[in-house]
C-alpha positions as CSV (number, residue, x, y, z in Angstrom):
1,M,47.7,36.2,105.6
2,R,48.1,39.7,105.8
3,S,51.7,39.8,104.0
4,R,52.9,38.0,101.1
5,F,55.9,36.2,103.0
6,N,53.1,34.4,104.8
7,N,54.1,35.4,108.3
8,V,51.4,37.7,110.1
9,V,48.5,36.5,110.9
10,N,46.0,37.4,113.7
11,A,45.6,34.6,116.4
12,R,41.8,34.3,116.3
13,D,42.3,33.6,112.4
14,V,43.9,30.4,113.2
15,P,41.5,27.6,113.9
16,Q,41.1,26.5,117.5
17,E,41.6,22.8,118.0
18,D,40.5,20.9,121.3
19,Y,43.0,19.2,123.1
20,S,40.3,18.2,125.8
21,E,39.9,14.5,127.0
22,P,37.0,12.4,128.2
23,S,36.8,12.4,131.8
24,G,36.3,16.4,131.4
25,R,39.3,17.2,133.6
26,Y,41.4,18.6,130.9
27,Q,39.2,21.0,128.9
28,V,41.8,22.3,126.6
29,A,42.0,24.2,123.5
30,G,44.4,25.9,121.3
31,R,45.1,28.0,117.9
32,E,48.5,26.7,116.6
33,V,49.9,30.1,115.3
34,A,53.3,28.5,114.5
35,Q,52.4,25.9,112.4
36,V,50.0,28.6,110.2
37,V,52.9,31.0,110.1
38,G,55.7,28.3,109.2
39,A,57.8,28.7,111.9
40,R,60.3,26.0,111.7
41,D,62.7,25.9,115.5
42,L,59.7,27.8,117.9
43,G,56.9,26.8,118.7
44,Y,53.9,28.9,119.5
45,S,50.3,28.9,120.2
46,V,47.1,30.6,122.3
47,T,46.2,28.3,124.8
48,F,42.7,28.0,126.5
49,V,42.1,26.4,129.6
50,A,38.3,26.1,130.7
51,P,36.7,27.2,133.9
52,G,37.3,24.3,136.9
53,S,40.4,22.7,134.4
54,R,43.5,22.1,134.2
55,S,46.2,22.2,131.1
56,Y,47.9,19.4,130.5
57,P,49.4,16.7,133.3
58,Y,51.6,18.1,135.6
59,H,55.4,17.3,133.8
60,F,58.7,18.9,132.9
61,H,60.8,18.5,130.0
62,H,64.7,17.6,129.4
63,G,65.4,19.5,126.0
64,E,62.3,21.6,125.8
65,E,62.1,25.1,127.2
66,E,59.3,26.8,127.6
67,A,57.5,30.2,128.1
68,F,54.2,31.5,129.1
69,Y,52.6,34.9,128.8
70,V,49.2,35.1,130.4
71,L,46.8,36.9,128.2
72,E,43.4,36.6,129.9
73,G,41.6,35.7,133.2
74,R,43.3,34.2,136.2
75,G,44.9,30.9,136.8
76,L,46.8,29.0,139.3
77,L,50.4,27.7,138.7
78,R,51.1,24.5,140.2
79,Q,55.0,24.0,140.3
80,G,57.5,21.9,142.1
81,D,60.5,20.4,141.6
82,G,60.2,17.3,143.6
83,V,62.7,18.1,146.3
84,G,60.6,20.9,148.3
85,E,56.9,21.2,148.4
86,E,54.9,22.2,145.6
87,E,54.1,25.5,144.9
88,L,50.7,27.1,143.6
89,I,51.1,30.5,142.3
90,E,48.1,32.9,141.5
91,L,48.7,34.5,137.7
92,G,46.7,37.2,136.1
93,P,47.1,38.9,132.5
94,G,50.5,40.1,132.2
95,D,52.4,37.4,133.6
96,V,55.6,35.5,132.4
97,I,56.7,32.2,133.4
98,S,59.8,30.4,132.0
99,F,60.8,27.1,132.3
100,P,64.5,26.4,131.1
101,A,65.3,22.8,129.6
102,G,66.8,20.4,132.2
103,T,65.7,22.3,135.5
104,G,63.3,19.4,136.3
105,I,60.8,21.6,137.0
106,A,57.4,20.5,136.8
107,H,54.2,22.5,136.5
108,Q,50.6,22.8,135.1
109,F,48.1,25.5,135.1
110,I,44.7,25.4,136.8
111,N,41.9,27.3,135.9
112,D,39.6,27.7,139.4
113,G,38.1,30.6,138.4
114,D,34.9,30.6,136.0
115,V,36.1,32.5,132.7
116,P,38.3,31.1,130.1
117,F,42.2,31.3,131.4
118,A,44.2,32.0,128.1
119,Y,48.0,32.4,127.6
120,L,50.5,32.4,124.9
121,A,52.7,29.2,124.9
122,I,56.4,29.4,123.2
123,S,58.9,27.0,123.1
124,N,61.9,25.1,121.2
125,L,61.1,22.4,118.7
126,V,63.2,19.4,120.2
127,H,62.1,16.4,117.8
128,S,63.9,14.7,120.5
129,D,62.6,15.4,123.9
130,V,61.8,13.1,127.0
131,A,59.6,14.6,129.3
132,E,58.5,13.4,133.1
133,F,55.1,13.5,134.7
134,P,55.7,12.3,138.3
135,D,51.9,12.3,139.3
136,S,51.3,8.9,136.9
137,D,55.0,8.0,137.2
138,K,55.6,8.2,133.3
139,V,58.5,9.2,130.8
140,L,58.1,10.2,127.2
141,V,60.5,9.8,125.0
142,R,59.4,12.3,121.9
143,S,61.1,10.9,118.7
144,T,59.6,7.8,119.2
145,R,56.3,8.5,120.6
146,L,57.1,5.9,123.3
147,I,55.7,6.8,126.9
148,V,56.7,4.3,129.9
149,R,56.6,4.2,133.7
150,R,59.7,4.7,135.6
151,T,59.4,1.6,137.4
152,P,60.1,-1.2,137.5
153,R,63.2,0.4,136.4
154,L,65.6,-2.3,134.0
155,E,69.3,-2.9,134.4
156,Y,71.4,-1.9,131.5
157,F,72.0,-5.7,130.2
158,D,67.9,-6.9,131.0
159,G,66.9,-8.9,128.1
160,E,69.6,-9.0,126.1
161,L,71.4,-12.3,124.8
């Protein structure tokens, strides 16, 4: 830390954590800057997507707002709202992407290049957020870390006495 308030850090000095999954489809690493500087209401990290990989599963949030700023490399933004066709948008350094909470815009970054794709990810910290994953028909309830499939749908009184 460069300040007595512990609020200034160089992102390169923050340990890099590996978030990859075993199949290699999602080869992602990040530097959790917000945790190091003691952030309370915002999350921010520098995220790296390996060449030929994807960031995280295609998803959208009901309560969490996300913003991204591309730092290095080139990649694709896969996004859609389930109504129209999905879009693939080319991204490069300086591009800013926003996903306001509750818009239902699913998103995922794809590194189709041969160098790492790096971006700054920023979000408000919503501990009771719900996220949906259209590709797998899953729903995540973050407060309980419960992940369920959307189908079959249950009625409100199903299983009650």
